[in-house]
Wavefront OBJ file of the C-alpha trace (Angstrom):
o trace
v 0.170 0.064 -0.029
v 1.126 3.536 -0.689
v -0.164 6.337 1.754
v -1.463 9.180 -0.330
v -1.881 12.917 0.733
v -4.277 14.377 -1.697
v -3.186 18.274 -1.422
v -6.544 19.752 -3.183
v -7.788 23.012 -3.840
v -8.589 25.364 -6.941
v -5.534 27.089 -8.574
v -3.711 29.598 -6.416
v -5.183 28.242 -3.218
v -2.046 27.603 -1.629
v -1.667 23.953 -2.615
v 1.980 23.963 -3.611
v 3.010 25.639 -0.362
v 1.375 23.415 1.782
v 2.617 20.559 -0.135
v 6.265 21.750 0.249
v 5.885 21.965 3.979
v 4.565 18.383 4.219
v 7.112 17.020 1.740
v 9.930 18.800 4.026
v 8.452 17.473 7.403
v 7.809 13.899 6.140
v 10.346 13.325 3.473
v 7.670 12.291 0.859
v 7.856 13.069 -2.855
v 5.496 15.666 -4.378
v 3.848 14.768 -7.760
v 2.106 17.974 -8.982
v -0.237 17.725 -12.095
v 1.019 21.363 -13.276
v 4.928 20.099 -13.160
v 4.383 17.121 -15.317
v 1.811 19.183 -17.627
v 4.345 21.778 -18.144
v 6.704 18.962 -19.534
v 3.834 18.081 -21.684
v 3.518 21.483 -22.916
v 7.256 21.772 -23.712
v 7.472 18.517 -25.826
v 3.897 18.451 -27.267
v 2.846 22.128 -27.611
v 0.233 24.468 -26.009
v -3.197 24.725 -27.242
v -6.390 25.883 -26.138
v -8.423 25.266 -22.738
v -9.754 21.653 -24.096
v -6.042 20.674 -24.929
v -4.736 22.015 -21.687
v -7.434 19.887 -19.742
v -6.469 16.927 -21.811
v -2.968 17.061 -20.847
v -4.082 18.000 -17.171
v -5.852 14.393 -17.465
v -2.920 12.779 -19.069
v -0.519 14.268 -16.028
v -2.817 12.657 -13.484
v -2.891 9.375 -14.856
v 0.779 9.483 -15.106
v 1.016 10.495 -11.318
v -1.061 7.426 -10.213
v 0.693 4.931 -12.598
v 4.184 6.309 -11.076
v 2.944 5.744 -7.696
v 1.729 2.191 -8.525
v 5.398 1.456 -9.363
v 6.691 2.806 -6.042
v 8.248 0.289 -3.524
v 5.327 -1.004 -1.095
v 4.908 1.498 1.519
v 6.502 4.551 0.021
v 3.622 7.339 -0.203
v 3.331 10.250 -2.139
v 1.664 13.815 -1.949
v -0.513 14.593 -4.815
v -0.825 18.194 -5.552
v -3.722 18.783 -7.913
v -7.219 20.427 -7.967
v -8.725 17.022 -7.583
v -12.331 17.767 -8.578
v -11.246 18.533 -12.094
v -11.849 14.833 -12.839
v -14.975 13.026 -11.851
v -14.659 11.099 -8.428
v -14.857 7.469 -10.062
v -11.741 8.306 -12.058
v -9.942 9.574 -8.952
v -11.164 6.342 -7.055
v -10.088 4.127 -10.053
v -6.811 5.585 -10.058
v -6.212 5.287 -6.367
v -7.175 1.629 -6.647
v -4.673 1.048 -9.452
v -2.130 2.909 -7.431
v -2.730 0.701 -4.350
v -3.183 3.773 -2.359
v -3.858 3.749 1.386
v -4.297 5.167 3.566
v -5.744 8.318 1.611
v -6.063 11.869 3.440
v -7.143 14.967 1.613
v -5.616 18.179 2.471
v -8.288 20.971 1.567
v -6.534 24.153 0.752
v -8.831 27.281 0.247
v -8.714 30.913 0.748
v -11.152 33.689 0.086
v -11.987 34.001 -3.908
v -10.539 37.463 -4.142
v -7.054 35.972 -2.553
v -6.948 33.136 -4.966
v -7.481 35.590 -7.787
v -5.060 37.969 -6.574
v -2.578 35.135 -6.278
v -3.194 34.176 -9.564
v -2.967 37.541 -11.244
v 0.571 37.991 -9.461
v 2.015 34.711 -10.739
v 0.458 34.657 -14.072
v 3.743 36.534 -15.926
v 5.993 34.005 -14.243
v 4.119 30.676 -15.075
v 4.686 28.469 -17.976
v 2.725 30.044 -21.107
v 0.576 26.980 -21.122
v -1.384 27.912 -18.215
v -4.169 30.601 -18.449
v -3.304 34.005 -18.644
v -4.053 36.600 -15.627
v -7.439 37.384 -17.149
v -8.442 33.709 -15.809
v -8.337 35.312 -12.229
v -11.993 36.510 -12.669
v -13.325 32.892 -13.639
v -10.913 31.671 -10.961
v -12.626 33.822 -8.170
v -15.906 32.319 -9.363
v -14.725 28.532 -9.068
v -13.032 29.321 -5.695
v -16.532 30.990 -4.325
v -18.459 27.461 -4.915
v -15.537 25.079 -4.704
v -15.470 22.333 -2.068
v -13.322 19.371 -1.090
v -13.868 15.874 -2.740
v -14.995 14.787 1.118
v -14.340 11.077 0.336
v -11.592 10.428 2.728
v -10.269 11.904 6.122
v -9.596 15.461 5.520
v -7.413 18.323 7.003
v -9.083 21.786 6.310
v -6.484 24.445 5.629
v -7.420 28.323 5.023
v -4.156 29.330 3.424
v -4.917 32.989 3.784
v -3.851 32.449 7.694
v -0.518 31.541 8.642
v 0.273 27.742 8.711
v 0.538 26.129 11.925
v 2.904 23.217 10.812
v 3.123 21.437 14.204
v -0.722 21.121 14.290
v -0.821 20.180 10.476
v 1.752 17.281 11.510
v -0.625 16.119 14.304
v -3.548 16.003 12.582
v -1.468 13.854 9.843
v -0.075 11.462 12.465
v -3.604 11.193 13.940
v -5.074 10.375 10.192
v -2.349 8.319 9.106
v -1.845 6.385 12.267
v 1.976 6.849 12.688
v 4.319 9.397 14.166
v 5.205 12.096 11.798
v 7.695 14.264 14.092
v 11.373 14.408 14.338
v 11.540 11.057 15.878
v 9.386 9.343 13.341
v 12.544 7.988 11.420
v 14.157 6.477 14.542
l 1 2 3 4 5 6 7 8 9 10 11 12 13 14 15 16 17 18 19 20 21 22 23 24 25 26 27 28 29 30 31 32 33 34 35 36 37 38 39 40 41 42 43 44 45 46 47 48 49 50 51 52 53 54 55 56 57 58 59 60 61 62 63 64 65 66 67 68 69 70 71 72 73 74 75 76 77 78 79 80 81 82 83 84 85 86 87 88 89 90 91 92 93 94 95 96 97 98 99 100 101 102 103 104 105 106 107 108 109 110 111 112 113 114 115 116 117 118 119 120 121 122 123 124 125 126 127 128 129 130 131 132 133 134 135 136 137 138 139 140 141 142 143 144 145 146 147 148 149 150 151 152 153 154 155 156 157 158 159 160 161 162 163 164 165 166 167 168 169 170 171 172 173 174 175 176 177 178 179 180 181 182 183 184 185
């Protein structure tokens, strides 16, 4: 089995920042849809939104196929907006990856914060991603976004400072193992 931490939230919700903290504290790899998708953009080209979504789905499948090949017991952090695919597809990917336990880390911020973050980073992101003008649509998405809600969940409002210690305690509780400094001994 492979413990999987689904770091979930809309674009610019703070997922990657939270995933980085968890990776550092737990020494787990981060598999991010955007990271893989950007390689596909570089090799296959940039297209319209439908094309980008197609590459996103391919990236998502590549992540779970990679996890399935991990040595037993090695877990991963999956950084993505997990509701961009149907729940049954996510569940199928997790089954094929021999995932378990699964914990959802729901990252969110007020819509205007997500939109401002998106606008601020748009000029520095890969050109395959939507432009800064996507921020208005993103604010609408952020206003109605909800977690997957299928697995144990940790709720993180990324507009507030992250309490790393509390996050590690919650993960320890949900994963049923020590996550602190003495976890490796």
